C-alpha positions in Angstrom: -135.5 130.6 0.2 -131.8 130.9 -0.4 -130.2 132.7 -2.7 -126.9 133.4 -4.0 -125.5 136.5 -6.2 -122.5 137.1 -7.7 -121.2 140.4 -9.8 -119.3 140.6 -12.8 -117.7 143.2 -14.8 -117.0 143.2 -18.9 -116.4 145.9 -21.5 -118.5 145.4 -24.6 -119.2 147.5 -27.6 -122.5 148.0 -29.5 -124.9 149.9 -32.1 -128.5 150.3 -32.0 -130.3 150.0 -35.6 -133.1 152.4 -35.9 -132.6 154.1 -33.0 -132.7 158.1 -33.6 -130.2 158.8 -30.9 -126.7 158.8 -29.6 -126.7 154.8 -29.2 -127.2 154.4 -33.1 -123.6 154.8 -33.4 -121.2 152.4 -32.0 -119.8 152.7 -28.4 -118.8 150.5 -25.6 -120.0 150.2 -22.1 -118.4 148.9 -18.7 -121.2 146.5 -17.8 -121.8 145.0 -14.7 -123.7 142.1 -14.1 -125.6 140.8 -10.8 -126.1 136.7 -11.2 -128.5 135.8 -8.6 -129.2 131.9 -8.8 -131.6 129.5 -6.2 -131.6 125.9 -5.6 -134.8 123.9 -5.9 -134.6 122.5 -2.6 -135.8 124.8 0.5 -133.7 124.3 3.2 -135.0 125.4 6.5 -132.5 124.6 9.3 -129.3 124.2 7.7 -127.5 122.7 4.3 -125.6 119.4 4.6 -122.2 119.4 4.2 -120.1 121.0 2.2 -122.8 123.7 3.4 -123.3 125.2 -0.2 -126.3 125.0 -2.4 -123.5 125.9 -5.2 -119.8 127.1 -4.6 -119.3 130.9 -5.7 -116.3 129.4 -7.6 -118.7 127.1 -9.9 -120.7 130.5 -10.4 -117.9 132.5 -11.3 -116.7 129.4 -13.7 -120.1 129.3 -15.8 -120.3 133.0 -16.1 -116.9 133.4 -17.4 -117.2 130.3 -19.9 -120.9 131.9 -21.1 -120.6 135.6 -20.5 -117.6 137.0 -20.0 -115.6 135.0 -22.6 -118.0 135.7 -25.3 -118.7 139.3 -24.6 -115.6 140.8 -22.8 -113.8 143.3 -25.6 -116.5 142.3 -28.5 -118.6 144.3 -30.8 -122.2 143.2 -30.8 -124.1 144.4 -33.8 -127.1 143.3 -35.7 -127.7 141.9 -39.0 -129.9 145.1 -39.7 -127.0 147.2 -38.3 -124.4 145.6 -40.7 -126.6 145.7 -43.7 -126.8 149.5 -43.6 -123.1 149.7 -42.6 -121.4 147.2 -44.5 -117.7 148.2 -43.3 -118.7 147.1 -40.0 -118.4 143.6 -40.7 -114.8 143.4 -41.0 -114.3 143.9 -37.2 -112.1 140.9 -36.0 -114.0 141.1 -32.5 -117.3 141.0 -34.0 -120.3 139.1 -32.8 -123.3 139.5 -35.3 -127.3 139.1 -33.7 -130.5 138.6 -35.4 -131.6 141.2 -32.5 -130.6 144.4 -31.5 -127.8 144.5 -28.8 -129.8 146.4 -26.3 -129.1 145.7 -22.7 -132.6 144.0 -22.5 -131.4 141.6 -25.5 -128.1 141.1 -23.9 -129.6 140.2 -20.6 -132.0 137.7 -22.3 -129.0 136.2 -24.1 -127.3 136.0 -20.7 -130.3 134.4 -18.8 -130.5 131.3 -21.6 -126.7 130.9 -21.4 -126.5 130.5 -18.0 -129.8 128.4 -17.2 -128.5 125.9 -19.8 -124.9 125.6 -18.3 -125.7 125.8 -14.4 -126.5 122.1 -12.6 -130.0 121.2 -13.1 -130.7 121.5 -9.2 -129.7 125.5 -9.4 -131.7 128.0 -11.5 -131.4 131.6 -12.6 -133.7 133.7 -10.1 -132.7 136.9 -11.0 -130.4 139.3 -13.4 -129.4 142.8 -13.3 -126.8 144.4 -16.0 -125.9 147.9 -15.6 -125.2 149.4 -18.6 -123.9 152.4 -16.8 -123.7 153.3 -13.1 -127.4 154.5 -12.9 -129.0 152.3 -15.7 -129.7 148.7 -15.5 -132.0 145.9 -17.4 -133.4 143.5 -14.9 -135.0 140.2 -15.2 -136.7 138.2 -12.2 -138.0 134.5 -12.6 
């Protein structure tokens, strides 16, 4: 089975409501996202011309549109966080979620967004979202 992976970077801030640690405060991360896709056809000998299951440029286009443009230099907060910190709802770059914006929930959101936007013959197979250089959330098909 052939798989392709492309790596992306973006900057996003968040805070986790109900968490009893430093992450309860608004802070940012330099995220690294690994997107791995697979075709629904299993090629054995070779891929007919042009020789791609999908062009890396197409993966980049979809991820930029569905992830980077929506998350880069944004602040993600939950409805619960905003209800307890009313001044935060005035931020120009604010995204409000029902769920807490943990690495796990961000990754699930990314998976759903990408799968809807990719061509029908391409599936998201694996995602890895590094919140720090040594901590990541991972989703596998």
